[in-house]
C-alpha positions as CSV (number, residue, x, y, z in Angstrom):
1,M,-11.5,73.6,-145.3
2,S,-10.7,71.9,-148.6
3,S,-8.0,74.1,-150.1
4,T,-5.5,76.8,-149.5
5,P,-7.4,80.2,-149.7
6,D,-7.5,81.2,-153.4
7,I,-5.7,78.0,-154.6
8,T,-7.7,75.6,-156.8
9,P,-7.1,72.1,-155.5
10,D,-5.3,69.7,-157.9
11,T,-7.7,66.9,-158.6
12,K,-5.8,65.4,-161.6
13,D,-4.9,61.7,-161.7
14,W,-1.1,61.9,-162.3
15,T,-0.5,58.1,-162.5
16,W,-0.1,58.3,-166.2
17,V,3.4,59.7,-165.5
18,L,4.5,56.2,-164.8
19,E,4.0,55.2,-168.4
20,R,5.2,58.3,-170.4
21,P,7.2,61.5,-170.0
22,C,5.6,64.5,-168.4
23,P,5.3,67.2,-171.1
24,D,5.4,69.9,-168.4
25,C,8.5,69.1,-166.4
26,G,10.2,66.6,-168.7
27,F,10.3,63.8,-166.2
28,D,10.8,60.5,-168.0
29,P,10.0,57.4,-165.9
30,S,12.1,55.2,-168.1
31,S,15.3,57.3,-167.5
32,Q,15.7,56.2,-163.9
33,G,15.1,53.2,-161.7
34,L,14.8,52.3,-158.0
35,A,18.6,52.3,-157.5
36,D,18.8,55.8,-158.7
37,L,16.2,57.2,-156.3
38,P,18.5,57.9,-153.3
39,G,20.9,60.0,-155.3
40,L,18.1,61.8,-157.2
41,L,16.2,62.6,-154.0
42,H,19.4,63.9,-152.4
43,D,20.1,66.1,-155.5
44,T,16.5,67.5,-155.6
45,A,16.6,68.2,-151.8
46,M,19.8,70.3,-152.3
47,T,18.0,72.2,-155.1
48,W,15.0,72.8,-152.8
49,S,17.4,74.2,-150.2
50,E,18.6,76.7,-152.8
51,V,15.0,77.6,-153.7
52,L,14.2,78.2,-150.0
53,A,17.1,80.7,-149.8
54,R,15.6,83.0,-152.4
55,A,14.6,86.5,-151.3
56,D,11.2,86.0,-152.9
57,V,10.5,82.6,-151.4
58,R,7.2,83.7,-149.8
59,E,5.8,85.5,-152.9
60,R,3.2,83.8,-155.1
61,P,4.1,84.3,-158.7
62,A,0.4,84.6,-159.7
63,P,-3.0,84.5,-158.1
64,G,-3.9,80.9,-157.4
65,V,-0.3,79.6,-157.5
66,W,1.6,78.5,-154.4
67,S,4.8,80.4,-153.5
68,P,8.1,78.5,-153.6
69,L,7.8,78.2,-149.8
70,E,4.4,76.6,-150.0
71,Y,5.6,74.2,-152.7
72,A,8.7,73.3,-150.5
73,C,6.4,72.6,-147.5
74,H,4.4,70.3,-149.7
75,V,7.5,68.5,-151.0
76,R,8.7,68.0,-147.4
77,D,5.3,66.4,-146.6
78,V,5.4,64.3,-149.7
79,H,8.7,62.8,-148.6
80,L,7.2,62.1,-145.2
81,L,4.1,60.5,-146.7
82,F,6.0,58.4,-149.2
83,A,8.3,57.2,-146.4
84,E,5.3,56.0,-144.5
85,R,3.9,54.3,-147.6
86,V,7.1,52.5,-148.4
87,R,7.4,51.3,-144.8
88,L,3.9,49.9,-145.0
89,M,4.6,48.2,-148.3
90,L,7.7,46.6,-146.9
91,E,6.1,45.5,-143.6
92,Q,2.6,44.5,-144.7
93,D,1.2,42.5,-147.5
94,G,-0.8,44.7,-149.9
95,P,-1.6,47.6,-147.6
96,T,-4.2,50.3,-148.5
97,F,-3.0,53.8,-147.9
98,D,-5.1,56.3,-146.1
99,N,-6.3,59.2,-148.3
100,W,-4.1,62.4,-148.0
101,D,-5.7,65.7,-148.8
102,Q,-2.7,67.9,-149.6
103,D,-4.8,71.1,-149.7
104,V,-6.2,70.5,-146.2
105,T,-2.6,69.8,-145.0
106,A,-1.4,73.1,-146.6
107,V,-4.1,75.1,-144.7
108,E,-3.8,73.2,-141.4
109,S,0.0,73.5,-141.5
110,A,0.0,77.2,-142.6
111,Y,2.6,76.5,-145.3
112,G,2.9,80.1,-146.3
113,S,3.9,81.2,-142.8
114,Q,6.6,78.6,-142.0
115,D,10.3,79.5,-141.6
116,P,12.1,78.8,-144.9
117,G,15.3,77.8,-143.0
118,E,13.5,75.2,-140.9
119,V,11.6,73.9,-143.9
120,A,14.9,73.5,-145.8
121,G,16.4,71.4,-142.9
122,D,13.2,69.4,-142.5
123,L,12.9,68.8,-146.3
124,I,16.5,67.6,-146.5
125,G,16.0,65.3,-143.5
126,A,12.8,63.9,-144.9
127,A,14.3,63.3,-148.3
128,G,17.3,61.6,-146.7
129,A,15.1,59.3,-144.6
130,V,13.0,58.1,-147.6
131,A,16.1,57.8,-149.8
132,G,17.5,55.5,-147.1
133,L,14.4,53.4,-147.3
134,Y,14.6,53.1,-151.1
135,A,18.3,52.3,-150.9
136,G,17.5,49.3,-148.7
137,V,14.9,47.8,-151.1
138,D,16.2,44.6,-152.8
139,A,14.9,43.1,-156.1
140,D,12.2,41.0,-154.4
141,A,10.9,43.8,-152.2
142,A,10.8,46.2,-155.2
143,S,7.7,44.4,-156.5
144,R,5.8,44.5,-153.2
145,R,2.4,46.1,-153.7
146,G,0.3,48.8,-152.0
147,T,-3.0,50.5,-153.0
148,R,-4.1,54.1,-152.7
149,S,-7.5,54.8,-151.3
150,N,-8.8,55.4,-154.9
151,G,-7.8,51.9,-156.0
152,D,-4.5,52.8,-157.8
153,E,-2.0,50.0,-157.2
154,F,1.7,50.6,-157.0
155,T,4.8,48.5,-156.5
156,V,7.6,49.9,-154.3
157,A,9.5,50.7,-157.5
158,S,6.6,52.4,-159.2
159,L,5.7,54.3,-156.1
160,G,9.3,55.6,-156.0
161,S,9.0,56.8,-159.6
162,Y,5.7,58.5,-158.9
163,H,7.3,60.1,-155.8
164,L,10.3,61.4,-157.7
165,H,8.0,62.9,-160.4
166,D,6.1,64.9,-157.8
167,V,9.4,66.4,-156.4
168,V,10.8,67.1,-159.9
169,H,7.5,68.5,-161.2
170,H,7.4,71.0,-158.3
171,L,11.0,72.1,-159.0
172,H,9.7,72.9,-162.5
173,D,6.8,74.8,-160.9
174,V,9.2,77.1,-159.0
175,G,11.6,77.5,-161.9
176,A,14.3,75.3,-160.5
177,Q,14.1,72.3,-162.9
178,E,16.4,69.4,-162.2
179,D,17.8,68.0,-165.4
180,R,19.0,64.8,-163.8
181,A,15.6,63.1,-163.5
């Protein structure tokens, strides 16, 4: 299975968001730095918990678009994935990250049938854990490098910005835009 039923997989290369603002969600990579990530990840996690309390959290807004619950499950898993990648970058010299197929994960994890309250707690916990990792990164470690399976190279700092964009962009997708990032 390669996608959530009736969802078109996102195959775009989003790395451009590290160089210029996102016209969709307004995320500007120049408006924050590595030291800002812990607070911003906390703030976005709190907004996600509000999203997960919505009465319509399971409803897809249109055919082919994830529900807020499905987006929140994805964001929880993004936090877990980026925590793993940051750890690898801090512990190894130039690691290459395994490929992650978000659409396969969505299907295998049955995002749409998960309990919103549990997802909220798990998302807040995952955001807090990765925020703690970013908080412990010093200036030297911020430039440590890692490479995605497609060859895109990141530093810890640029990976953090890329990570934050994903979270902020999906808040935009569910109509809960964070203005702080």
